[in-house]
N, C-alpha and C positions, 0 to 999 in steps of 0.2 A: 521267396528268394530263389533265383535261378540255381539249378544244380551245377556243381563244379564238375569240370571234366575229370574223367577217371584218371588218366595218365598214370597207370599203375607202375610202369617202368620208371618214370621220373620220381614218383614217391619212394619207390624202393631204393633208387640211387641216393636220394637225399637222406633217407633213414640210415644208410650205411656210412654216411659222412658226418652226421651231426648227432648230438646227444638226444635231441627231441625234434620232431617235425609235427607241427600242429597247424590246423586251419587258424586263420586270423581270429575268428570269433571264439574258438576254444581257448586260445592263448589269453585273450582279453577277459574271458569269463573267469579265469583264475584270479585276475587282479582286482576285479570290481566287486562291489557288494552284490548280494543276492538280489535277483530281480532286475538288475541293470541290463537293458537291451541295447545291443549295438545297432541292429537294423530295426527300423520302425516303419509303421504304415505311412505310405506317401513318399518314401525315399526314392531318389532317382534310380533309374535302371543301371546307370553306370556305377553308382555306389554299391548297389546290390551285387553287381557282377564282380567288383573289386573284392568285396568281402568273401564272396564264394570262391574266387579263384586265387586268392593270396594265401601263401603258406609261410609260416614263421618257423625258421630253423634256428635252434639254439646250439651254438658251438660248445665244444667240450670245456673251453676255458672262459665261457661267458660270465660276466658279472651278474649277480641276481638282480631281478627287476626291482624298481623302487618299492619300498614298503609303504602300504596304505597311500597310493597315489591320489592326488586331488582331482584328477580328470578335469583340470581347469585350463582353458586356453588363455595364454597371456599374449602371445605374438601371432602374427599372421604366418601362413605357410611358407612364404618366401623367406622371411626372417629366420624361421626355425631351420629351414634347410641350409641357409647361409651359415648359421652358427654351427650346425653339425659338420658341414664341409670344412669350415675353418678349424674346428677341433680335430678333425681327422688329419688335415694337412699339418697342423702343428705337432701332432703325435708321429707323423710319418707312417701312418697305418695304411696298408693296402686295402682299399675298399672300393667296390664298384661305383659307389655314389660319388667318390672323389676322383675318378679317372678323368684326366684332362685338366685338373686344377692343381695349383701349386702356390706356395707362398711367394710373396713379391720378390724375395731375394733368391728364390729357387732357380736352379740352372735348367732352363727349358728353351726350346727353340720356338720361333714364330712370334708374331706380335701378340702380346697378351691383351685380354679384355678384362676390364674391372668387374669383379664379382662381389668382393667386400673390400674393406679398407686395406686388408693385408693379404687377400687371396685373389689371384688372377686366373682367368680361364685361358688356357693355351690351346685346347682343342674342344670342339663341341661334345657335350655329353647328353645324348637324347634322353637317356633314362632320367637324369637329374632334371633336365628342362621339362620333361613331361610331368614329373612329380610336382615341381614347383607351380606349374600352371594348371594342374588338374583340379576340377571341381570335386571329384570323388575323394581325392586325397585331402582336400580342404575340409570336406564334411567329416572325414575320419578324424582330422585334427580337432574339430569342434566336439566330437564325441569322446575322444580319449584324452585330450589335453596335451600340453607341451612335454611333460615329463615322460609319459608313456611312449609317445611317438618318437621322441629323441632317443629313448632307450632302444626302440625297435630299429631305428636307422643306424645307431652307433654300435650296439652290442649284439645284434642278431643279424641274420641273413634272411632277406625277404625274396620270395619267388612268386611270379605270377604265371599261372597255368594258361596255356593257349591251346584251344581245341585244334585237332583231336588228341594229340599225344605229347606235346612239347611244353616247355616253359622257358622263361627268361629271368635273369637275376636282376633285382632292383638294388640291393645294397648288401654289405657284408664282404668279407674276404672272397676273392674270386674262387669259384668252385674248383677250377683247374689247379689251384695251388694246394688244395686238400687232396687231390687225386694223384698223388705221387705213386710211382710203381711200388709194388710190394717189396722189391729188393732194396728200395731206398728207405722206406719208412713203414712202420706197421700201420695197416689200414685202420682208419677210424671205425669204431664199432666192433673191432675184433676182440677176442677174449684177452684179457690182460691189459687192455687199453684204459687209460685213466685220463681225466682232464689235465692232469699235470704234465702229460706227455708233450703237450704243445708248448710248454715252457722251454723245451730244448730247441725251439725254432728261433730263439732270440739271436742277435748277432754273436759271432764267435768271440770277439773281444770282450763283450759284456759277460758272456758265459764264463770266460777265464777269470775275469776280475771277481765275479761273484763267487766262483769256486775258490779263488785265493782268499777272499774274505772269510768264507766258511772255514777254510783250513786254519786261518789265523785265529778265528774264534774258538775252534775246537782245541787248538794248541794252548790257548790261554786257559780254557776251562778244564783241560785234561780229560775230557770225556771221550776223546777219539782213541782208537787203538794205536799201538806203536807204528811208526812209519814203515818198519820192515815188514809188517804184516798186511799192509794195505795194498790194494791192486796198484800196479805200477804202470804209468803211462809211457815210460821211456826214460832215457838218461839225460835228455836235453830238453826240458820243458821250456817253451817259449810263449810269450804273451800272445803271438799270432796263432799258435797252434790250438790252444784252448782245449776244452773238453769236447771231443768229437762224439757225435751221435751215430747210430747205425747207418744213417744216410750217407755218411762220409766214407763208407766202405768202397773200396775200389779193387780192381784186379791187381794182383801182385806185380804185373808187368805193364800197367797202363802208363800213358804219357803223363808227364807233369803238366798241370794247368798253370795259369799265370801266378797263382798264389802258392804253388807247391814249394816244398823246401828242396835244397840242393842235395845231391848225393854225398855219401861219405867220402872224405878225402879228395874231393874234386874242387878245383878252383874255378872261378868264373871264366878265366882265360881258356882252361882246358875244355870246359863245356862249349864255349863259343867256337873253339877250333874244331871240335868233333861234330858240332851241328852242321858245319859246312860239308863235311865228308859223308855225313849220314843222311843228308836231305834226300827227299824223293819218296819217302814213305807217306802213307795217307795220314791225314790229320787225325790226331788222337790215337795213334798206334805206336809212337816212339816210346821205347822203354827207358827207364832210368836205372842207375845202378842200385840205388836204394829206393825201391818203389814205395809209393805211398801206401801206408798201412792203416788199417782201421784201428779204432780204439779197442781196449780190452773190455771184456765182459766181466761179470762178477767173479770174485775169487781168483783173479789173475789169469783167467782163461780168455784168450782173444775171441772175438765174435767169429762166426762161421766165415771162412774165407770165400772170396768170390770165385766164380767159375773160370778155369782156364779156357780161353777161346782161341780159335784158329785165326781170327782176324788180327791178333796181336803180332803175328809174324808174316803178314802179307805185304808185298810190294816194298820190301826194304832193299833199295838199290845201293850201289857202291861197288868199287872194283877190288877192294882188299878183302881177302879171306882171313880175318883175324877178329878176335874179341876186342871190344873197345877197352882202352885203358881205364875208363871210368866205370866199367862194370864192377859190381860190388866185390866179387871174388878177386878180381885183378887189382882193385884199389886197396884191399886190406892186406896187411903183412901176415905171414903165417906164424903168428905168435899168440900168446894167451890174450893179449889186448885186442888183437884183430879178431880172435875167436869170440871174445865177449861182444864186440860190436856186431858181429854176424848173428850171434844168438839174439841180441836185442832187436835186430832188424827183422829176423825171421819170426820170432815168437812174440815179441812185445811191441812191435810196430813202432820202434823209435825211428827218428829221422835225424839227419845231420843238422847240427846247429849252424847258425849263420856266423859269419866272421864278426868277431867283436862282441858276440852275445854272451851273456852271463851263463856260465857252465857249472852245473851242480850235479855231481855224480850220485846216483841212487844205487842202493844196494840191490844186487840181484837176488831173487829167491833161491833157495838151496837147490831146487830142482834144476834151474837153469845154470847155476854156478857149476854143478857137476858135469854139465854138457861141454864145458870149454875145451877139455883135451880132445874130445871127439871132433869138434869143429876146427880146432887147430890142425888136426891131422887132415881134415877135409881141405883146408886152405893150402896146406903143403902139397897135397895131391894135385890141386888145381895148378899150382905154380910149376909142378913137374910134368904136367900132362902134355904130351906132344899132339896137340889138336890138328896141326897141319898134316902130320904123318898119318894120323888116323883117318883124316879126310881123304888123303890120296889112296889109302889102302882100301877103304870101304866104298868110296864113290870115285873110282878112277875115271879119267877122261879118255875118250876114244881118239886115236891118232887120226889126223886129217888126211894124211897121205904117207906111204911108206917112206921112212927116213926123215919126214918133216918134223915129227915130234921130237925125235932124238937130237936133231940139229938145233932146234930151237931151245931144247932143254940144256944142251951143251953151252949155247950162248948165254942162257939165262942164269947158269950157275946151279949149284946143288939145291934141291928142295923147291925149285920154281916150276910150276906147272906150265905145260906148253901154251895154254891159252891165257895165262895170267898177264902177259904183256899186251899193251894196246895194239890194235891192228894198225899197220903202217902203210900197206900197199893199197892205194886207191883203186887200182884196176882189180885187185882181188876182192875188195869190198863191193865193187859193182856187180860181182857175179852172184845172181840169185841162187845158184846151187849152193854156194857157201852159206847163205842164210838158212836154207832148208837143212843143211847138215848140222848147223849149230842148233836149230830148233829141235832136232832129234836127240841132242846130247843132254837130255834131262835125266836126272837120277830117279830111279824107281823108289817107291815108298819103302821097299825092303832094304835097299842100300842105305837110305837115310836112317832107317831104324837101326841097322847094324852100326852105323857111325854113332848114333846117340847111345846105343847100348854100350859100345866100347868106351865112350866118354864117361858115362855114369859108372861103369865098372871101375875105372881108374880114379874117379873123383870120390865116391861115397865109401867111407870105411865100412867093412863088414859089420862092425858092431852097431853102426847106425841103422842098418837094415834090420838087425836083430836075428834074422834067419834067411835062409835061401828062399823059403816060401814067400816072405814079404818082398824080396827083391824080384822074384819072378812075377808076382802080382803087379808090381809097379811097372815093370818092363812091358807087361801085357797092356797096361793102360797107355804107355808111351806108343806102342804100336797102333792102338786104337786112335790115339789123339792125332797122329800124323795121317791117318787114313780117313779122317772125317772130312766133310765137305767145307765149302767156303763159309757158311754161316752156322757152324756147329760149335759146341762147347762141351766140356766135361764138368760134372758136378763134383763137389767135395765128397758126397756120399759114394759116388762111383770110385773115387780114388781110394777111399778107406774101406771099401767093401772087401771082406775076407782077409783083411790085414790082421795079423795076430799081434795085439797090443802087448800081451804078456811076454812075447819074445824080445821086446825092446827093454833091456834093463835100464837104459838111460832115462826112461820115462818115469821111473819110480821116484816118488816124493822123498822117501827116506830109504837108505840101504837096508836090505834084509827084511823088508816088510813082506809078510806072507799073505795075510788076509787083506783083500782089496774091497773096500766098500763100493757100492754102485756109483756114488758121486765121484769118488776118486777114479774109477774106471772111465767114466764119461769125460773127466778132466784130461786123462791121458789120451783118450781118443781125439779130443780137441787139439791137443798139442801135436799129436802125430798127423792130424789132418792139415795143420798149419805147415808142417815140414813138407808133406807131400805136395801141397798146393804151391809152395815156394819152389820146389824142385821142378814141377811141371810148368807152372806159369811164369817163372822167372828164368831158371837155368836152361831148361829145354828150349823155351821160346828164344832166349838169347843166343843159343847155339844155332838155331834155325835162321835167325835174323842176321847173324854174323857171317855165316858160310853159304847161305842159299838165298836166291831170289825166288819167292813162292808166289804163284799166281794161278788164276784159273785161265781157261782158254775159251775160244769161241765155239769149239766143236765137242767139248766134253762136259758142258754144263757146269756143275759145281765141283767137279773133281779138281784137286790141286796138283800142280806140277812143280817139281823142285829142280831149279837150275842152279848149279854152282855159280858163285859170283864171277869166277874167271871165265865162265861160258856166257853169262848174261851181259857182261860188260861189252864185249864186241858185238853181241846181238843188239844191245841198246844203241851202240854207235851206228850200226847199219840202219836201224830204224829212224834215228834222228836225221841222218843224211837223206833218206828217202822222204821223210816228212818235210824237211826244209825245201826240197825240190818241188813237192806237190803243192804246198800252200804258199810258197814264195815268202819266206821269212826274211826280215831285214834286221840286222843286228843293231842294237842301240849303242851309240858311243857313250863313253864315260861322261862327256859334256852334256849329252841329251839327258842322261839319267840324273846328273847333278841339277840341271835346269828344272826337271820335273820335281825333284825334291825341294828345291828352293821355292818353287811356285806352290808347293804343298798340294799338288794335284794328286787326287786319290785314284790310282789305277788298279783295276782288278787284274791280278796276275795269276796265270794258270800254271800248274805243274803238269808235265807231260809224262805219261807212262804208256807202256805198250802191252797189248794183249796178243798172245800167240795165236796165229791162224794156221791152217794146214800148210799154206805156202808162203807165209809172210807174217807181218806184224800189223796190228790195228792200233792206231794212236788213240789214246783216251786222255782227255784234258780234264783235270780237276780244278775247277774255279773256286778255290777256297783260300785265297791269299791276296793280301793287299800290298802293293809295292810301295816302298818308302815309309811304311808304318813301323813304328817301334813296337817292341813286344808288349808294352803295357797298353797301348791304345789300338793295337792291331785288331783285337776282338771287336771293339766298338765300331771301327771302320768297316770291318767285314759285315757286321750285323746291319749297319746303315746301308751299305751297298746292296747286300742281299735283300733287304726290305724294298729298296728302290727297284731292283730287278723283278721282284715278285709283283710289285705294283704294275710295272710295265707289262708283265705277263698277263695279269688279270685284265688290264685294259684291252690288250690285243684279243684276249678270249671274248671279252664283252662285244667288241666290234665284230669278231668272227660269228658270234651267235646272232647278232643283230643283222648282219649282212652275210648270209651263207654263201653268196656267190663269190666272195673273196677267196675262198679255198678251192673253188673250181670242183674238180672231181675227187678231191681229197676225202678219205674216210678216216675216222679216228679210232676205229676198233671194230670188233666183231658185230656189235649191234648195228653200226652204220652199214657194214657190208651186208648184213641180213636184210635190212630194210630196202636197200637199193637192189639187191639181187632178187628178193621176193617180188617186188614190183615189176622188174624186168622179165622174170620168168612168166608171170601171169600175162603180160603183154604179148610175149612171143607165142605162148600156147593158145592165145585167143585168135591168132592168125591161122588161116586155113588156105593152102597147106603151110606147114611150118617151114620157114626158110632155113637154108644152110647157114651156119654161123662160122665166122672166121675169128680166131683167137690170136691175140698178140700180147706177149708178156715181155716187158722191157725193164731192166734194172739199170739205174744210172751209176756211172763210174764216179766214185768220190763225191757224192752229192754235196756234203757239207763243206768239203775243202775246195770245191770248184765254183761255189756261188760268187758271182761278181759283187763286190761290196757296193759299188755305185748303183747298180740295178736294184739291189736289195734296199738301199736307202730310198730310192724312188717308190718302191712298192710299199714300204712302211709309211712313208710320208702320205701316200694316198689313203692309207688305212687310218692313221691318227689325225690327219689334217691339222697340222700345227697352226696356232693362232686362231683356230676356229672353235675347237671343242674344249669343254671343261667338264671334268668328271667328278662325281661324288664317290668317295671311297669309304667303306665301313669295314673296319677290322673287327673280327669277332672270333670267339672260341666256341667250340661245340664239345660237350662232355656227354658221353653215353656209356651204357653198359652193354657189352657184347653178349652173345649167347653163351659164351664160355664163362661169364661172370666177371671178366676183366673190365676195368674202367678205362676207356680210351679218351684221350684229349686230342683235338685237332684245331689248328689255328688257320683261319681262312680270311679271304677278302671278298667283298661284294662290291661290284662296280655298277654304277648307274649314272644317269644324267638327271637334270631337273625335271624332265618330262615323265620319267618313270621312277621317281624317287619315293620309296616308302619312308616317310619321315619319322615314324614312331616305331618302337621295338615290337609292339603287338602286331602292327601291320607287316613289319619285316619278317617276323617269325611265321605269320600266316602265309606270306608269299613263298617263303622257303619250303614250307610243307606242301604247297600247291605245285611248285615248279621243280622241286628236287626230291631226293630220297630221304630228306630229313624226317626221322621218326624217333620217338622215345628219347629225346635229347634235351639238354639244357643249353641255352644260348646265352653267352655273356659278351656284351659289347665292350670292346677294348678302346677303340678310338673311332673318330668320325671326322672326315675331311670333306669340305664342300667345294674346294677350289684346286683340284688336281689339274693343272693346265697341261694340255697335250703338247705344248711347246717344250716344257721341261722334260716330259717323258721322251720326246723325240731327240732332244739334246743328249739325254742319257743313252739312248739307243746308239746314236752316232759315236759317242765316246766308247761304248762297248765294242762296236764293230771296228772302228778305225784306230783305236788305242789299246787294242787287246795285246797284252804283253805275255809272253811265254818264257818261263825260266828253264833253261837247258844247260846243265853243266856249269852253273855259276854265271852264265851270261844271259842277257835279256834280249829278246827278239820281239819285233812287232809283226803280227800276221797281216800281210798285204792282200790276201785273197782268202775267201771263204769265211766260215764262222766256226767256232770251237764246238765240238760234239758234246762236251760235258755241261753245257749250259741248259737251264730249264727252258730257254727260249729257242733252242736249236731246231727242234722238230716243227714248232709252229712257224718259225721264219722260213724254213725250207718249204713247208706246205703253202704259205702265202706267195712265195716267189714262183713256185711251179703253177699255182693257181692262176697267177697273172699271165704266165706263158701260155697256158691252155686257152685262156680267153682270147689271146691275140693270134695264136697259130692254129688252133683247132676249134673254131667257133661253132660249127655245125656237125661235129663228129659224132655226137650222141644221138643224132636223128636215127630212129629205128634201132639203135644200138645202146651200148653201155660202156662208159669209161670210168674206171676206178683207179685210185692211186693211194697207196698206203705209204706216206712220206715220199719215197723215191722209187717205189715199185709200181709200174704202170700195168694195167690190164685193160685191153680193148676187146670188146665182143661186138661184132657188127655183121650184118648180112651183106655188106658191100665189100667186095674184094679190093676194089681200087682204093677205098678209104683205108682199109687195113694196110695195104702196101705203101700208101703215101705216109701214113702215120709211122710205120716202121722205117721207111727211108729217111724221114725227117730226123728221127731220134738217133739213127745209126750215123748219119752224117754230122749230127751235132747241132746244137743251138748255142753258139758262143756267147751271145748276149745274156744268156741265163746260165751259162756253165753247164749245160746239159749234154751229156754224151753217153750213148748206150754202151753197156758192158756186154759184149757179144757172148761171153762165156755164160751169162745168166739170162740171155734173151732166147725166147722160144716162140714158135708159131705152129699152126696146124694146117698150113697150106704150103705148096711149093714156092720157093723163092728163087728167082733168077739171079745169078751172080752179077750179071751186067747191071742190074738195077741198084745194087749196093756196092758196086766196085768189086773188091776181092773178099768182102765180108760174107760170112756164112753162119747165120744163127742156127740154133737147134731146130730141126724140122720134125715135128711129131705127126702121127697119122691124123687123118681128118676126123676120125672117131676115136677118141682116147680120153684118158683121165688127165686133164690139163692141170699142171701144178702152178699154184700162185699163193705165196704168203702162208704156207702151211695148210692150204686147201687143195683138194682134188676135184676139179670141175668136169663133169661129163659134157663133152662138146656137143652131144646129140640130144640128150634128155635134160641137160642143165641141172642134174642132181648133184649134190655136194656131199663129200665125205672128208674126213680129216686125213692129212698127210703125216704118217708116222715115220717117215724116212729119217727124220732127225734123231730117232732113237737107235738107228743102226750103229753097230760097233761102239755102243756106249752101255754103261751100267744104269739100270733103273735107279739104283741107290744114289748115283751121282746127279740124277735129275730132280731130286727133291731134298728139302731140308726138314728133318724131323727133330724139332726141339722138344725133348722129352719132358723137361720140367719136373715138378714135384710129383705129378700124377701122369706117368707116361701112357697109361691106358686111355685116359680121357683125352690127352694130346693126340694120340693115334686116331681116335674117333673123329675129332674135329678136323684134323689134318686131311683125312681121307674124304670126309664129306665136303670140305672146301674144294679139294681137287676134283671131286665128282661134279660139283656145281660149275666149276670152271670149264670142264670138258663137255658138259651137256648144254652147249650153247644152242640157240634157236636155229641156227643155220643147218645143223646136223639132224635135228629132230622135227623140223617143220614138214608136216605131211602135205602141205600145199606145194612145196618145192620138191620133196623127195617122195619116191614110192615107198610102199610098206617094206619091200625087200631091202631097199637102201637104208631105211631107218633101222631094220633088224641088224644089218651089218654094222652100222654105226654104233648101235647099243652094244653089240657083241664086242667090238673093239674097245669101247669105253670100259666094259667090264673086264676085258682081258688086261688092259693096262692097269685098271684098278686092282686086279689080283696080283699083278707084279709089284705094284707099290705096297699093297698090304703085306706081301711076303718080305719086301725089303725093310719095311718099318718094323715088323715083328722081329726080324733078325737083329735090329739095333736096340731092342729092349734091354735095359740095364738089369743087373742083379740076377741074371740067369733065369728069366721068366719065360719058359716055353709055353706053347699053346696048350699042351696037355695039362698044365696046372690050373687053367681056368677056361676050359673049352666053351662054356656057355657064353662068356663075354665075347669071344671072338665070333662065335656063331651068330650072336645078336648083331654084331657089326655087319656081317655079311647079309643078314636078313634085312637090316635097316638100309643097307646100300641099295638093294633091289627096290624097296619101298620108296626111297627118296628119288631114285631114277624115274620111277613111274610117276611120281608127283611132278617132277620136272618136265616129263614128257607131256603131261596134261597141261601144265602151265604154258608150255611152248606152243600149244595148239588151242588156245582159248577161243580163237576165231571160229574154228570148226565146231567146237562145242556150242558156241553161242548160235551158230546158224542152224544146227540140227536139233538143239535142245538136249539137255542132259538126260532127260527121261526117255528119249527116242533113239539116241545114237551113242555108241560106245567106241572108244579107241580100239583099233584092231589088235593091240597087244596088251597084255596084262602081266607086268613083271613084278608087281608088288603084292599079288594075292588079294587085290581089292574085291570085295564081294560084289557080284553082279557084273563083273567085267569078264568077257570070254577070254579064255587062255588060248595062246597060240604058241606052237613050239619055236624056240629060239634056235636057229640052225647053227651048225659049226661054221668054221671059217669058210666064207664063200670061195668056191673054186676059181682059180685064175684071177683073184682080186689083187691088183698091184698095190692096193693100199694096205696090205697086211702089215701088222706091226713088224718093225725092222730090227728089233733086238729084244732079247729076253732078260738081259742084265744078269 
């Protein structure tokens, strides 16, 4: 029998998700009598390969195999598979074998094909079809019989290994359903996991009903403890709420989903009214007054709260600086009843009941009952807190001109900020200097912290803090929270670290208790953590969302800027006017919108937000909304449209890979740049004497917004060729384990035609391993389509371009020019359009030279001066039919330019021999060597340039983060010894290490729990040593061609950074003198 592929990573991944993972022969050996052989002499090679490569995975909740099976075949393989698929469809079970099948009355799209009398096939399933027609599987049925094979297909998960390192799933629940993140569900195979855990995955309504039946049975038998002693779910149990599992945990301030409950004391009319005034934030970041809470853990202690994250207060627009009336503290009266509801929401995770629902009040535990006076005082403090006055005191606005602020304030009345009123003068709005002045009026993090500190000081009673020490610890965390970057979060462990639980008398279970058992102390810590997370994740976040617009910028990387709403409102008005002028927006009339709704046309509508730049605003379009869709069906329409857009993107990428000339000189990343530059350098150096080279760098003004839609439609029609092409689309999932031990799921599409179609999964996985970076992964086929017509895809493209609707301030506009920047298609469409322009206008420009373009950034290197001048002249004068016009502020050359040739334009003229900047690179115009341009780090903090997610093990996170950044910076273009000299490689490595040292220092400073280097110096020294070793390994990997030419035994690299034995050491110099590429900021 042939040996099975090792596939160690795949086997380890499956063992972590299933109770047992066995080879097929070993599993069947358990069932059969002694001496029964599965593989016999003379069996076909295909059957031997199937037995060797098939793995049987037993889920945790799997039924036991049949006792004393007969191993008798009753039906043929097709009949058996049909029975199994029908049984799975009737149960509604998610099984890879039944993907694409449904009962006859099931709601599916597309014309069905008869499979059995009651099951229809709506999409091809190559795994099932291969199994039904395979001779190897038919022989397996004859050897094991109907009962055993039906048990394998129904109750187990089968995987087939594909050499060298992957596998694909044949049946069973899809593996990606079992690989939920650790924060959502406990991983299978972890300590404490039992097969019964999977029973919690049943539908919520069923879980509630079964729980209610159990309670009724316990009530009848009298075997359960009294109701007052049982863990409480909340005061308003609902059939829809059910028994939540840990996966239902959410951030205290996360957005309500379609099935979430409504906030306390908030009517649907109020919610609808406020939704209109608070729109503009990103999807999934809107807060609710009574945020969704997780269920409780044992003994009445809630589960560990989620992490407060900075993303929950980003991009919340609106012109009013006030708290929402539906915010929990504003909606509750300052009474004992309101205090009780607040306690239930914060600690017990209760939610508001629906109108007309049955209401049964449950008794509060004594611990929470005694908290009511404190929280009543908190509600009273909130009602009396002068938030607007505190905001004006700690975050004052700068006067625009002497006397202007006072006059405006006098006209606006007492307590109205100068910039709170809408801007009225069009001529004033048109002044770009006003835009720059407003951009500079952001509040510093210290001012925002002072405002939050003042609000918390007035809100929280001193008895709730317990001591000044606890208050100072929390305020320190508030300061840290608002200083974090864009993708950062605080853990509950950081919030409770060094908090003195004994100082909080309100945490005691019974008054006067002196001796505190360990279990009681942990329970108090959990209650305190719930309060602190609510204060940080709901109250502090709500203050930031209500009074500030928080955003990142284009020039400070991940650092957050805080603009008062009264400042951001006129800024947004100016940005909208500029955007309307640049892209020619046409407002939709009410009749047009009504006709679209009546025709039930699904329009993808974008929301517009702006990103501050040093001298203006950059429009960002978020395409995540469907016009005319109701709340209940909006998600389905978004998913359908998103799926269609991804299919179009995959088809365009397939055509781009099949016909590279479509993109012209476009490069898609550093690897493409390295390949093109490497070949060009070798060609130039082969010429004797070396010619003088002329460099031209051109950046296009508003590339996305200026693309003519008609020209773009012609280009895409040439790519897709409507009514000619038909594509085969396979949707599949890839599950793999990373080097950090995390399980990652990715969902992909593979496009092909009938000429290059891999029909079976084994062939498909083999091709993926040959043509892509697929390694150590499990592939699960989701769906398969053989008739994706290019005409339908082209119609979708036309709809996206010509019917793109943008929502601005409650009005709908159609974009008449350009394409939105927020779409996944934007970059590819821009590259295709400019590629067509290059073929028409510059057909022979790459003769003896090189033309590169990264989206809209052109670089021409040529030995012909006239060609360089003609290229520059053409782009500076503009190409209207492609919307291409050079931005002279970002255009540079290394040769003299006569003003008469370009009119009055004057691009930046650099010396003939210089380091020429382009897309983060510095190109030596004489030697053609390449180094990295670190000027973007100037006047920025290194800390703001990276996101360090600490997690449960910050030391390990630090190690993997630094090594990932090192791998990213050590690209082949900087370390290629065929392109660069040894000195240049020295300098590049030095700068990489210098930046790595800055990042190392910034990450160590962010370590939680006061963990300095001196507490564990060996760990940090090991990171430094491994950094050098890994850089040396990357250096060798980037020069494999030289190693292959010289032979590893005869030639060594001229540098040795990792202490590799046998490699000669060379001193690494300090910063090269006079090097303009020196790092531009230390952070």
